[in-house]
A tleap script that builds the chain and sets N, CA, C and O, in Angstrom:
source leaprc.protein.ff14SB
mol = sequence {
  NMET TYR SER GLN LYS LEU LEU ASP HIE PHE
  ARG HIE PRO ARG ASN LEU GLY LYS ILE ARG
  ASN PRO ASN ALA TRP ALA GLN VAL GLY ASN
  PRO VAL CYS GLY ASP VAL MET LYS ILE TYR
  LEU LYS ILE GLY LYS ASN PRO GLN GLY GLU
  GLU THR ILE LYS GLU VAL LYS PHE GLN THR
  LEU GLY CYS ALA ALA ALA ILE ALA VAL SER
  SER VAL LEU THR GLU MET VAL LYS GLY LYS
  THR LEU LYS GLU ALA LEU GLU VAL LYS GLY
  THR ASP ILE ALA ARG GLN LEU GLY GLY LEU
  PRO PRO ILE LYS PHE HIE CYS SER LEU LEU
  GLY GLN GLU ALA LEU LYS LYS ALA ILE HIE
  GLN TYR ARG LYS LYS LYS ASP GLU LYS ASN
  LYS CARG
}
set mol.1.N position { 17.560 -4.602 7.958 }
set mol.1.CA position { 17.209 -3.485 7.108 }
set mol.1.C position { 15.696 -3.231 7.155 }
set mol.1.O position { 15.272 -2.094 7.358 }
set mol.2.N position { 14.883 -4.271 6.972 }
set mol.2.CA position { 13.432 -4.126 7.027 }
set mol.2.C position { 12.892 -4.773 8.300 }
set mol.2.O position { 13.425 -5.773 8.780 }
set mol.3.N position { 11.819 -4.178 8.838 }
set mol.3.CA position { 11.180 -4.737 10.033 }
set mol.3.C position { 10.409 -6.007 9.663 }
set mol.3.O position { 10.112 -6.246 8.492 }
set mol.4.N position { 10.096 -6.803 10.660 }
set mol.4.CA position { 9.304 -8.006 10.430 }
set mol.4.C position { 7.912 -7.647 9.894 }
set mol.4.O position { 7.363 -8.358 9.052 }
set mol.5.N position { 7.351 -6.544 10.386 }
set mol.5.CA position { 6.027 -6.128 9.931 }
set mol.5.C position { 6.066 -5.744 8.449 }
set mol.5.O position { 5.163 -6.099 7.692 }
set mol.6.N position { 7.100 -5.028 8.040 }
set mol.6.CA position { 7.229 -4.665 6.636 }
set mol.6.C position { 7.358 -5.919 5.783 }
set mol.6.O position { 6.702 -6.035 4.747 }
set mol.7.N position { 8.187 -6.846 6.203 }
set mol.7.CA position { 8.368 -8.074 5.435 }
set mol.7.C position { 7.072 -8.877 5.354 }
set mol.7.O position { 6.785 -9.491 4.326 }
set mol.8.N position { 6.287 -8.874 6.436 }
set mol.8.CA position { 5.007 -9.583 6.432 }
set mol.8.C position { 4.046 -8.959 5.421 }
set mol.8.O position { 3.377 -9.677 4.677 }
set mol.9.N position { 3.974 -7.626 5.390 }
set mol.9.CA position { 3.094 -6.952 4.440 }
set mol.9.C position { 3.584 -7.144 3.001 }
set mol.9.O position { 2.776 -7.177 2.073 }
set mol.10.N position { 4.877 -7.269 2.816 }
set mol.10.CA position { 5.415 -7.528 1.479 }
set mol.10.C position { 5.080 -8.950 1.034 }
set mol.10.O position { 4.639 -9.170 -0.095 }
set mol.11.N position { 5.292 -9.907 1.927 }
set mol.11.CA position { 5.063 -11.317 1.575 }
set mol.11.C position { 3.584 -11.685 1.516 }
set mol.11.O position { 3.186 -12.568 0.756 }
set mol.12.N position { 2.772 -11.002 2.326 }
set mol.12.CA position { 1.337 -11.291 2.417 }
set mol.12.C position { 0.549 -9.981 2.345 }
set mol.12.O position { -0.062 -9.566 3.329 }
set mol.13.N position { 0.564 -9.340 1.190 }
set mol.13.CA position { -0.099 -8.030 1.096 }
set mol.13.C position { -1.608 -8.140 1.345 }
set mol.13.O position { -2.274 -9.068 0.885 }
set mol.14.N position { -2.108 -7.169 2.082 }
set mol.14.CA position { -3.540 -7.094 2.374 }
set mol.14.C position { -4.198 -6.172 1.338 }
set mol.14.O position { -3.597 -5.198 0.886 }
set mol.15.N position { -5.425 -6.494 0.977 }
set mol.15.CA position { -6.235 -5.647 0.090 }
set mol.15.C position { -5.598 -5.447 -1.283 }
set mol.15.O position { -5.735 -4.386 -1.893 }
set mol.16.N position { -4.916 -6.453 -1.752 }
set mol.16.CA position { -4.287 -6.410 -3.070 }
set mol.16.C position { -5.348 -6.647 -4.137 }
set mol.16.O position { -6.173 -7.551 -4.001 }
set mol.17.N position { -5.332 -5.857 -5.178 }
set mol.17.CA position { -6.260 -6.065 -6.277 }
set mol.17.C position { -6.920 -4.775 -6.700 }
set mol.17.O position { -6.464 -3.677 -6.383 }
set mol.18.N position { -8.013 -4.944 -7.430 }
set mol.18.CA position { -8.719 -3.816 -8.005 }
set mol.18.C position { -10.182 -3.893 -7.583 }
set mol.18.O position { -10.756 -4.980 -7.514 }
set mol.19.N position { -10.779 -2.749 -7.302 }
set mol.19.CA position { -12.204 -2.691 -6.987 }
set mol.19.C position { -12.959 -2.443 -8.298 }
set mol.19.O position { -12.615 -1.541 -9.061 }
set mol.20.N position { -13.966 -3.237 -8.539 }
set mol.20.CA position { -14.819 -2.984 -9.710 }
set mol.20.C position { -15.691 -1.773 -9.411 }
set mol.20.O position { -16.277 -1.663 -8.334 }
set mol.21.N position { -15.766 -0.882 -10.365 }
set mol.21.CA position { -16.564 0.342 -10.227 }
set mol.21.C position { -16.238 1.121 -8.944 }
set mol.21.O position { -17.128 1.366 -8.130 }
set mol.22.N position { -14.985 1.505 -8.761 }
set mol.22.CA position { -14.645 2.284 -7.563 }
set mol.22.C position { -15.238 3.688 -7.661 }
set mol.22.O position { -15.495 4.195 -8.753 }
set mol.23.N position { -15.450 4.304 -6.496 }
set mol.23.CA position { -15.871 5.706 -6.488 }
set mol.23.C position { -14.715 6.597 -6.915 }
set mol.23.O position { -14.923 7.673 -7.476 }
set mol.24.N position { -13.496 6.141 -6.646 }
set mol.24.CA position { -12.312 6.922 -6.996 }
set mol.24.C position { -11.112 5.989 -7.099 }
set mol.24.O position { -11.067 4.926 -6.480 }
set mol.25.N position { -10.154 6.417 -7.892 }
set mol.25.CA position { -8.874 5.719 -7.962 }
set mol.25.C position { -7.818 6.718 -8.402 }
set mol.25.O position { -8.123 7.749 -9.002 }
set mol.26.N position { -6.594 6.396 -8.098 }
set mol.26.CA position { -5.490 7.268 -8.491 }
set mol.26.C position { -4.250 6.423 -8.738 }
set mol.26.O position { -4.081 5.339 -8.181 }
set mol.27.N position { -3.399 6.955 -9.582 }
set mol.27.CA position { -2.111 6.323 -9.854 }
set mol.27.C position { -1.022 7.365 -9.668 }
set mol.27.O position { -1.130 8.491 -10.154 }
set mol.28.N position { 0.024 6.975 -8.962 }
set mol.28.CA position { 1.184 7.839 -8.792 }
set mol.28.C position { 2.430 6.998 -9.056 }
set mol.28.O position { 2.400 5.770 -8.980 }
set mol.29.N position { 3.508 7.679 -9.364 }
set mol.29.CA position { 4.744 6.965 -9.623 }
set mol.29.C position { 5.953 7.803 -9.293 }
set mol.29.O position { 5.872 9.024 -9.159 }
set mol.30.N position { 7.063 7.131 -9.167 }
set mol.30.CA position { 8.330 7.784 -8.926 }
set mol.30.C position { 9.251 7.409 -10.079 }
set mol.30.O position { 9.709 6.269 -10.155 }
set mol.31.N position { 9.530 8.353 -10.979 }
set mol.31.CA position { 10.352 8.027 -12.145 }
set mol.31.C position { 11.789 7.640 -11.799 }
set mol.31.O position { 12.459 6.967 -12.583 }
set mol.32.N position { 12.260 8.063 -10.632 }
set mol.32.CA position { 13.639 7.755 -10.249 }
set mol.32.C position { 13.799 6.275 -9.914 }
set mol.32.O position { 14.726 5.621 -10.393 }
set mol.33.N position { 12.881 5.743 -9.080 }
set mol.33.CA position { 13.008 4.346 -8.662 }
set mol.33.C position { 12.124 3.407 -9.471 }
set mol.33.O position { 12.338 2.195 -9.460 }
set mol.34.N position { 11.121 3.960 -10.182 }
set mol.34.CA position { 10.260 3.137 -11.012 }
set mol.34.C position { 9.021 2.599 -10.323 }
set mol.34.O position { 8.242 1.877 -10.946 }
set mol.35.N position { 8.812 2.932 -9.037 }
set mol.35.CA position { 7.618 2.462 -8.333 }
set mol.35.C position { 6.364 3.103 -8.927 }
set mol.35.O position { 6.355 4.287 -9.263 }
set mol.36.N position { 5.307 2.301 -9.051 }
set mol.36.CA position { 4.002 2.784 -9.500 }
set mol.36.C position { 2.953 2.215 -8.556 }
set mol.36.O position { 2.896 1.006 -8.333 }
set mol.37.N position { 2.119 3.101 -7.999 }
set mol.37.CA position { 1.046 2.692 -7.085 }
set mol.37.C position { -0.296 3.125 -7.639 }
set mol.37.O position { -0.467 4.250 -8.108 }
set mol.38.N position { -1.246 2.199 -7.572 }
set mol.38.CA position { -2.637 2.517 -7.877 }
set mol.38.C position { -3.435 2.206 -6.623 }
set mol.38.O position { -3.220 1.178 -5.980 }
set mol.39.N position { -4.354 3.096 -6.279 }
set mol.39.CA position { -5.220 2.872 -5.132 }
set mol.39.C position { -6.661 3.076 -5.588 }
set mol.39.O position { -6.970 4.006 -6.334 }
set mol.40.N position { -7.531 2.189 -5.125 }
set mol.40.CA position { -8.948 2.209 -5.489 }
set mol.40.C position { -9.776 2.370 -4.218 }
set mol.40.O position { -9.503 1.723 -3.207 }
set mol.41.N position { -10.786 3.236 -4.272 }
set mol.41.CA position { -11.628 3.501 -3.105 }
set mol.41.C position { -13.094 3.270 -3.413 }
set mol.41.O position { -13.590 3.642 -4.477 }
set mol.42.N position { -13.773 2.652 -2.470 }
set mol.42.CA position { -15.230 2.562 -2.480 }
set mol.42.C position { -15.665 3.355 -1.256 }
set mol.42.O position { -15.327 3.011 -0.124 }
set mol.43.N position { -16.416 4.414 -1.502 }
set mol.43.CA position { -16.787 5.344 -0.440 }
set mol.43.C position { -18.282 5.260 -0.184 }
set mol.43.O position { -19.086 5.215 -1.116 }
set mol.44.N position { -18.642 5.239 1.097 }
set mol.44.CA position { -20.034 5.211 1.514 }
set mol.44.C position { -20.204 6.125 2.704 }
set mol.44.O position { -19.324 6.931 3.008 }
set mol.45.N position { -21.319 6.004 3.369 }
set mol.45.CA position { -21.585 6.850 4.547 }
set mol.45.C position { -21.604 5.985 5.793 }
set mol.45.O position { -22.093 4.855 5.773 }
set mol.46.N position { -21.067 6.527 6.880 }
set mol.46.CA position { -21.140 5.839 8.169 }
set mol.46.C position { -22.475 6.208 8.831 }
set mol.46.O position { -23.218 7.020 8.279 }
set mol.47.N position { -22.799 5.633 9.995 }
set mol.47.CA position { -24.082 5.940 10.642 }
set mol.47.C position { -24.287 7.426 10.953 }
set mol.47.O position { -25.424 7.878 11.087 }
set mol.48.N position { -23.201 8.178 11.066 }
set mol.48.CA position { -23.305 9.617 11.326 }
set mol.48.C position { -23.473 10.422 10.035 }
set mol.48.O position { -23.585 11.648 10.076 }
set mol.49.N position { -23.490 9.736 8.892 }
set mol.49.CA position { -23.668 10.408 7.612 }
set mol.49.C position { -22.389 10.951 7.003 }
set mol.49.O position { -22.437 11.684 6.015 }
set mol.50.N position { -21.236 10.599 7.584 }
set mol.50.CA position { -19.955 11.080 7.064 }
set mol.50.C position { -19.453 10.134 5.968 }
set mol.50.O position { -19.627 8.919 6.055 }
set mol.51.N position { -18.839 10.702 4.953 }
set mol.51.CA position { -18.261 9.878 3.893 }
set mol.51.C position { -17.075 9.100 4.453 }
set mol.51.O position { -16.163 9.657 5.063 }
set mol.52.N position { -17.126 7.794 4.221 }
set mol.52.CA position { -16.166 6.879 4.828 }
set mol.52.C position { -15.619 5.921 3.776 }
set mol.52.O position { -16.316 5.553 2.830 }
set mol.53.N position { -14.381 5.529 3.951 }
set mol.53.CA position { -13.775 4.541 3.052 }
set mol.53.C position { -14.272 3.163 3.472 }
set mol.53.O position { -13.865 2.628 4.503 }
set mol.54.N position { -15.149 2.608 2.664 }
set mol.54.CA position { -15.749 1.298 2.961 }
set mol.54.C position { -14.862 0.161 2.470 }
set mol.54.O position { -14.776 -0.893 3.100 }
set mol.55.N position { -14.205 0.391 1.337 }
set mol.55.CA position { -13.329 -0.624 0.763 }
set mol.55.C position { -12.159 0.083 0.104 }
set mol.55.O position { -12.320 1.156 -0.476 }
set mol.56.N position { -10.992 -0.515 0.194 }
set mol.56.CA position { -9.795 0.057 -0.419 }
set mol.56.C position { -8.899 -1.085 -0.885 }
set mol.56.O position { -8.680 -2.055 -0.159 }
set mol.57.N position { -8.390 -0.957 -2.093 }
set mol.57.CA position { -7.477 -1.958 -2.645 }
set mol.57.C position { -6.343 -1.240 -3.370 }
set mol.57.O position { -6.419 -0.042 -3.643 }
set mol.58.N position { -5.305 -1.985 -3.670 }
set mol.58.CA position { -4.163 -1.387 -4.352 }
set mol.58.C position { -3.547 -2.356 -5.340 }
set mol.58.O position { -3.705 -3.572 -5.237 }
set mol.59.N position { -2.843 -1.787 -6.295 }
set mol.59.CA position { -1.968 -2.516 -7.203 }
set mol.59.C position { -0.672 -1.715 -7.246 }
set mol.59.O position { -0.671 -0.538 -7.610 }
set mol.60.N position { 0.420 -2.354 -6.876 }
set mol.60.CA position { 1.704 -1.657 -6.840 }
set mol.60.C position { 2.758 -2.467 -7.567 }
set mol.60.O position { 2.885 -3.678 -7.385 }
set mol.61.N position { 3.498 -1.769 -8.385 }
set mol.61.CA position { 4.647 -2.342 -9.063 }
set mol.61.C position { 5.854 -1.630 -8.463 }
set mol.61.O position { 6.043 -0.430 -8.663 }
set mol.62.N position { 6.663 -2.378 -7.729 }
set mol.62.CA position { 7.813 -1.741 -7.110 }
set mol.62.C position { 8.520 -2.659 -6.139 }
set mol.62.O position { 8.347 -3.878 -6.153 }
set mol.63.N position { 9.310 -2.044 -5.308 }
set mol.63.CA position { 10.139 -2.765 -4.346 }
set mol.63.C position { 9.305 -3.255 -3.160 }
set mol.63.O position { 8.115 -2.960 -3.057 }
set mol.64.N position { 9.947 -4.001 -2.275 }
set mol.64.CA position { 9.282 -4.535 -1.083 }
set mol.64.C position { 8.679 -3.417 -0.240 }
set mol.64.O position { 7.569 -3.555 0.272 }
set mol.65.N position { 9.400 -2.320 -0.095 }
set mol.65.CA position { 8.903 -1.207 0.714 }
set mol.65.C position { 7.646 -0.599 0.097 }
set mol.65.O position { 6.699 -0.284 0.817 }
set mol.66.N position { 7.624 -0.431 -1.212 }
set mol.66.CA position { 6.461 0.155 -1.895 }
set mol.66.C position { 5.232 -0.734 -1.730 }
set mol.66.O position { 4.134 -0.236 -1.483 }
set mol.67.N position { 5.410 -2.025 -1.863 }
set mol.67.CA position { 4.290 -2.961 -1.713 }
set mol.67.C position { 3.802 -2.978 -0.268 }
set mol.67.O position { 2.596 -2.962 -0.023 }
set mol.68.N position { 4.725 -3.011 0.689 }
set mol.68.CA position { 4.344 -3.003 2.105 }
set mol.68.C position { 3.643 -1.708 2.483 }
set mol.68.O position { 2.670 -1.730 3.237 }
set mol.69.N position { 4.123 -0.581 1.971 }
set mol.69.CA position { 3.483 0.714 2.227 }
set mol.69.C position { 2.045 0.687 1.727 }
set mol.69.O position { 1.132 1.102 2.441 }
set mol.70.N position { 1.837 0.206 0.516 }
set mol.70.CA position { 0.490 0.145 -0.059 }
set mol.70.C position { -0.421 -0.737 0.800 }
set mol.70.O position { -1.565 -0.376 1.077 }
set mol.71.N position { 0.090 -1.882 1.212 }
set mol.71.CA position { -0.689 -2.821 2.001 }
set mol.71.C position { -1.085 -2.241 3.353 }
set mol.71.O position { -2.256 -2.283 3.731 }
set mol.72.N position { -0.120 -1.703 4.076 }
set mol.72.CA position { -0.423 -1.168 5.411 }
set mol.72.C position { -1.289 0.083 5.313 }
set mol.72.O position { -2.119 0.326 6.189 }
set mol.73.N position { -1.110 0.871 4.275 }
set mol.73.CA position { -1.944 2.057 4.087 }
set mol.73.C position { -3.408 1.669 3.956 }
set mol.73.O position { -4.275 2.321 4.537 }
set mol.74.N position { -3.694 0.607 3.195 }
set mol.74.CA position { -5.087 0.190 3.045 }
set mol.74.C position { -5.695 -0.202 4.388 }
set mol.74.O position { -6.859 0.090 4.659 }
set mol.75.N position { -4.904 -0.861 5.221 }
set mol.75.CA position { -5.398 -1.232 6.558 }
set mol.75.C position { -5.620 0.005 7.426 }
set mol.75.O position { -6.567 0.057 8.210 }
set mol.76.N position { -4.763 0.979 7.288 }
set mol.76.CA position { -4.846 2.182 8.110 }
set mol.76.C position { -6.081 3.021 7.800 }
set mol.76.O position { -6.661 3.622 8.704 }
set mol.77.N position { -6.489 3.070 6.530 }
set mol.77.CA position { -7.561 3.998 6.150 }
set mol.77.C position { -8.935 3.350 6.013 }
set mol.77.O position { -9.944 4.054 5.979 }
set mol.78.N position { -8.989 2.044 5.934 }
set mol.78.CA position { -10.297 1.388 5.797 }
set mol.78.C position { -11.153 1.707 7.011 }
set mol.78.O position { -10.738 1.495 8.150 }
set mol.79.N position { -12.351 2.219 6.757 }
set mol.79.CA position { -13.275 2.583 7.837 }
set mol.79.C position { -13.133 4.017 8.304 }
set mol.79.O position { -13.964 4.497 9.075 }
set mol.80.N position { -12.100 4.711 7.856 }
set mol.80.CA position { -11.909 6.108 8.260 }
set mol.80.C position { -12.766 7.034 7.408 }
set mol.80.O position { -13.112 6.716 6.270 }
set mol.81.N position { -13.101 8.187 7.984 }
set mol.81.CA position { -13.760 9.211 7.191 }
set mol.81.C position { -12.727 9.775 6.221 }
set mol.81.O position { -11.524 9.593 6.406 }
set mol.82.N position { -13.206 10.457 5.191 }
set mol.82.CA position { -12.269 11.049 4.229 }
set mol.82.C position { -11.370 12.064 4.914 }
set mol.82.O position { -10.184 12.166 4.601 }
set mol.83.N position { -11.942 12.819 5.857 }
set mol.83.CA position { -11.139 13.807 6.596 }
set mol.83.C position { -10.025 13.114 7.373 }
set mol.83.O position { -8.878 13.560 7.345 }
set mol.84.N position { -10.356 12.031 8.064 }
set mol.84.CA position { -9.347 11.291 8.829 }
set mol.84.C position { -8.290 10.695 7.896 }
set mol.84.O position { -7.099 10.716 8.206 }
set mol.85.N position { -8.727 10.170 6.764 }
set mol.85.CA position { -7.786 9.556 5.822 }
set mol.85.C position { -6.807 10.584 5.265 }
set mol.85.O position { -5.631 10.285 5.057 }
set mol.86.N position { -7.302 11.801 5.026 }
set mol.86.CA position { -6.421 12.847 4.498 }
set mol.86.C position { -5.360 13.281 5.512 }
set mol.86.O position { -4.361 13.897 5.139 }
set mol.87.N position { -5.568 12.969 6.769 }
set mol.87.CA position { -4.602 13.325 7.807 }
set mol.87.C position { -3.456 12.324 7.918 }
set mol.87.O position { -2.481 12.585 8.622 }
set mol.88.N position { -3.556 11.176 7.231 }
set mol.88.CA position { -2.497 10.160 7.271 }
set mol.88.C position { -1.291 10.684 6.499 }
set mol.88.O position { -1.397 11.069 5.334 }
set mol.89.N position { -0.179 10.690 7.154 }
set mol.89.CA position { 1.072 11.196 6.570 }
set mol.89.C position { 2.040 10.049 6.277 }
set mol.89.O position { 1.889 8.942 6.791 }
set mol.90.N position { 3.012 10.332 5.460 }
set mol.90.CA position { 4.049 9.349 5.170 }
set mol.90.C position { 4.752 8.858 6.420 }
set mol.90.O position { 5.103 7.682 6.519 }
set mol.91.N position { 4.959 9.750 7.371 }
set mol.91.CA position { 5.610 9.347 8.631 }
set mol.91.C position { 4.744 8.360 9.403 }
set mol.91.O position { 5.267 7.450 10.046 }
set mol.92.N position { 3.415 8.530 9.345 }
set mol.92.CA position { 2.501 7.594 10.017 }
set mol.92.C position { 2.594 6.208 9.387 }
set mol.92.O position { 2.608 5.191 10.080 }
set mol.93.N position { 2.656 6.192 8.068 }
set mol.93.CA position { 2.746 4.919 7.344 }
set mol.93.C position { 4.064 4.219 7.694 }
set mol.93.O position { 4.078 3.027 8.002 }
set mol.94.N position { 5.158 4.962 7.645 }
set mol.94.CA position { 6.469 4.392 7.979 }
set mol.94.C position { 6.484 3.862 9.413 }
set mol.94.O position { 6.997 2.773 9.674 }
set mol.95.N position { 5.924 4.630 10.331 }
set mol.95.CA position { 5.868 4.214 11.746 }
set mol.95.C position { 5.068 2.920 11.887 }
set mol.95.O position { 5.452 2.024 12.639 }
set mol.96.N position { 3.967 2.830 11.169 }
set mol.96.CA position { 3.106 1.643 11.235 }
set mol.96.C position { 3.851 0.397 10.764 }
set mol.96.O position { 3.552 -0.712 11.206 }
set mol.97.N position { 4.814 0.577 9.874 }
set mol.97.CA position { 5.614 -0.545 9.368 }
set mol.97.C position { 6.833 -0.837 10.233 }
set mol.97.O position { 7.617 -1.731 9.912 }
set mol.98.N position { 7.001 -0.109 11.309 }
set mol.98.CA position { 8.176 -0.300 12.152 }
set mol.98.C position { 9.388 0.427 11.618 }
set mol.98.O position { 10.525 0.095 11.956 }
set mol.99.N position { 9.140 1.424 10.780 }
set mol.99.CA position { 10.220 2.229 10.218 }
set mol.99.C position { 10.582 1.793 8.811 }
set mol.99.O position { 10.302 0.675 8.378 }
set mol.100.N position { 11.209 2.715 8.124 }
set mol.100.CA position { 11.717 2.466 6.765 }
set mol.100.C position { 13.144 2.978 6.693 }
set mol.100.O position { 13.467 3.990 7.315 }
set mol.101.N position { 13.996 2.305 5.953 }
set mol.101.CA position { 15.337 2.854 5.746 }
set mol.101.C position { 15.208 4.217 5.061 }
set mol.101.O position { 14.308 4.404 4.242 }
set mol.102.N position { 16.087 5.168 5.379 }
set mol.102.CA position { 15.985 6.502 4.779 }
set mol.102.C position { 15.862 6.489 3.256 }
set mol.102.O position { 15.139 7.308 2.688 }
set mol.103.N position { 16.548 5.585 2.605 }
set mol.103.CA position { 16.509 5.518 1.146 }
set mol.103.C position { 15.147 5.043 0.623 }
set mol.103.O position { 14.854 5.190 -0.564 }
set mol.104.N position { 14.312 4.471 1.507 }
set mol.104.CA position { 12.995 3.966 1.107 }
set mol.104.C position { 11.846 4.817 1.646 }
set mol.104.O position { 10.681 4.500 1.408 }
set mol.105.N position { 12.158 5.881 2.362 }
set mol.105.CA position { 11.094 6.702 2.945 }
set mol.105.C position { 10.180 7.305 1.880 }
set mol.105.O position { 8.997 7.538 2.130 }
set mol.106.N position { 10.735 7.559 0.688 }
set mol.106.CA position { 9.917 8.122 -0.386 }
set mol.106.C position { 8.713 7.234 -0.711 }
set mol.106.O position { 7.708 7.729 -1.221 }
set mol.107.N position { 8.799 5.940 -0.426 }
set mol.107.CA position { 7.672 5.032 -0.688 }
set mol.107.C position { 6.464 5.412 0.155 }
set mol.107.O position { 5.328 5.354 -0.316 }
set mol.108.N position { 6.712 5.805 1.414 }
set mol.108.CA position { 5.592 6.196 2.277 }
set mol.108.C position { 4.966 7.495 1.774 }
set mol.108.O position { 3.754 7.680 1.884 }
set mol.109.N position { 5.766 8.378 1.235 }
set mol.109.CA position { 5.235 9.623 0.678 }
set mol.109.C position { 4.430 9.351 -0.599 }
set mol.109.O position { 3.450 10.041 -0.880 }
set mol.110.N position { 4.845 8.354 -1.355 }
set mol.110.CA position { 4.107 7.959 -2.545 }
set mol.110.C position { 2.729 7.410 -2.158 }
set mol.110.O position { 1.732 7.695 -2.821 }
set mol.111.N position { 2.684 6.628 -1.092 }
set mol.111.CA position { 1.399 6.115 -0.593 }
set mol.111.C position { 0.479 7.242 -0.154 }
set mol.111.O position { -0.710 7.247 -0.474 }
set mol.112.N position { 1.034 8.189 0.574 }
set mol.112.CA position { 0.261 9.361 1.019 }
set mol.112.C position { -0.276 10.119 -0.186 }
set mol.112.O position { -1.437 10.525 -0.202 }
set mol.113.N position { 0.561 10.307 -1.186 }
set mol.113.CA position { 0.168 11.035 -2.384 }
set mol.113.C position { -0.952 10.308 -3.146 }
set mol.113.O position { -1.895 10.945 -3.618 }
set mol.114.N position { -0.850 8.999 -3.263 }
set mol.114.CA position { -1.876 8.220 -3.977 }
set mol.114.C position { -3.228 8.343 -3.287 }
set mol.114.O position { -4.249 8.543 -3.945 }
set mol.115.N position { -3.235 8.225 -1.971 }
set mol.115.CA position { -4.482 8.331 -1.212 }
set mol.115.C position { -5.112 9.705 -1.378 }
set mol.115.O position { -6.305 9.819 -1.661 }
set mol.116.N position { -4.312 10.744 -1.202 }
set mol.116.CA position { -4.828 12.107 -1.338 }
set mol.116.C position { -5.353 12.364 -2.749 }
set mol.116.O position { -6.402 12.986 -2.918 }
set mol.117.N position { -4.640 11.895 -3.744 }
set mol.117.CA position { -5.050 12.107 -5.119 }
set mol.117.C position { -6.397 11.422 -5.386 }
set mol.117.O position { -7.256 11.988 -6.061 }
set mol.118.N position { -6.580 10.216 -4.863 }
set mol.118.CA position { -7.839 9.493 -5.059 }
set mol.118.C position { -8.999 10.220 -4.373 }
set mol.118.O position { -10.083 10.338 -4.944 }
set mol.119.N position { -8.773 10.701 -3.162 }
set mol.119.CA position { -9.829 11.412 -2.431 }
set mol.119.C position { -10.169 12.719 -3.130 }
set mol.119.O position { -11.343 13.066 -3.254 }
set mol.120.N position { -9.170 13.439 -3.581 }
set mol.120.CA position { -9.423 14.696 -4.287 }
set mol.120.C position { -10.158 14.436 -5.608 }
set mol.120.O position { -11.035 15.206 -6.000 }
set mol.121.N position { -9.794 13.354 -6.280 }
set mol.121.CA position { -10.479 12.997 -7.520 }
set mol.121.C position { -11.953 12.690 -7.229 }
set mol.121.O position { -12.833 13.096 -7.988 }
set mol.122.N position { -12.218 11.978 -6.138 }
set mol.122.CA position { -13.595 11.664 -5.747 }
set mol.122.C position { -14.390 12.943 -5.475 }
set mol.122.O position { -15.518 13.096 -5.944 }
set mol.123.N position { -13.796 13.842 -4.725 }
set mol.123.CA position { -14.491 15.090 -4.381 }
set mol.123.C position { -14.739 15.951 -5.624 }
set mol.123.O position { -15.794 16.571 -5.756 }
set mol.124.N position { -13.776 15.983 -6.516 }
set mol.124.CA position { -13.928 16.766 -7.747 }
set mol.124.C position { -15.070 16.204 -8.591 }
set mol.124.O position { -15.903 16.953 -9.101 }
set mol.125.N position { -15.099 14.892 -8.729 }
set mol.125.CA position { -16.152 14.244 -9.497 }
set mol.125.C position { -17.527 14.483 -8.855 }
set mol.125.O position { -18.519 14.696 -9.552 }
set mol.126.N position { -17.566 14.446 -7.546 }
set mol.126.CA position { -18.816 14.674 -6.809 }
set mol.126.C position { -19.287 16.120 -6.991 }
set mol.126.O position { -20.474 16.368 -7.200 }
set mol.127.N position { -18.353 17.069 -6.912 }
set mol.127.CA position { -18.696 18.484 -7.101 }
set mol.127.C position { -19.225 18.736 -8.507 }
set mol.127.O position { -20.199 19.466 -8.688 }
set mol.128.N position { -18.583 18.132 -9.495 }
set mol.128.CA position { -19.031 18.289 -10.886 }
set mol.128.C position { -20.436 17.726 -11.063 }
set mol.128.O position { -21.261 18.314 -11.761 }
set mol.129.N position { -20.704 16.594 -10.434 }
set mol.129.CA position { -22.022 15.961 -10.517 }
set mol.129.C position { -23.082 16.830 -9.856 }
set mol.129.O position { -24.200 16.945 -10.356 }
set mol.130.N position { -22.727 17.439 -8.730 }
set mol.130.CA position { -23.680 18.298 -8.001 }
set mol.130.C position { -23.982 19.598 -8.752 }
set mol.130.O position { -25.031 20.204 -8.534 }
set mol.131.N position { -23.085 20.027 -9.622 }
set mol.131.CA position { -23.291 21.261 -10.393 }
set mol.131.C position { -24.291 21.069 -11.524 }
set mol.131.O position { -24.865 22.036 -12.026 }
set mol.132.N position { -24.497 19.822 -11.920 }
set mol.132.CA position { -25.405 19.535 -13.051 }
set mol.132.C position { -26.838 19.705 -12.662 }
set mol.132.O position { -27.730 19.506 -13.488 }
savepdb mol mol.pdb
quit
């Protein structure tokens, strides 16, 4: 049912926890299955001056697929520019895990949603700060 990679990320999640003073964070949930994902971002600039995800962590309450999605997502986006991170889709996350059963595909979409929400929250906060 689950790939070895998914089981590895479930049993040994990467980047689990909370970032103190993150630049952005977001929480999303699925009321049907009860999964809740929180993602925390620390954003800085790369040598080219582009905003980049320097650190990313997660806290997820949910099934094995939800935890594995959160874990692999953090690995996928760490070091990426915000533009590159926003291009990560649920299908990319599922593919990175070696696939997800159809009934669990919504977990990858939840991960995508959490990441996008955190980045949008960061940009909104930055825009508000620049208006002052």
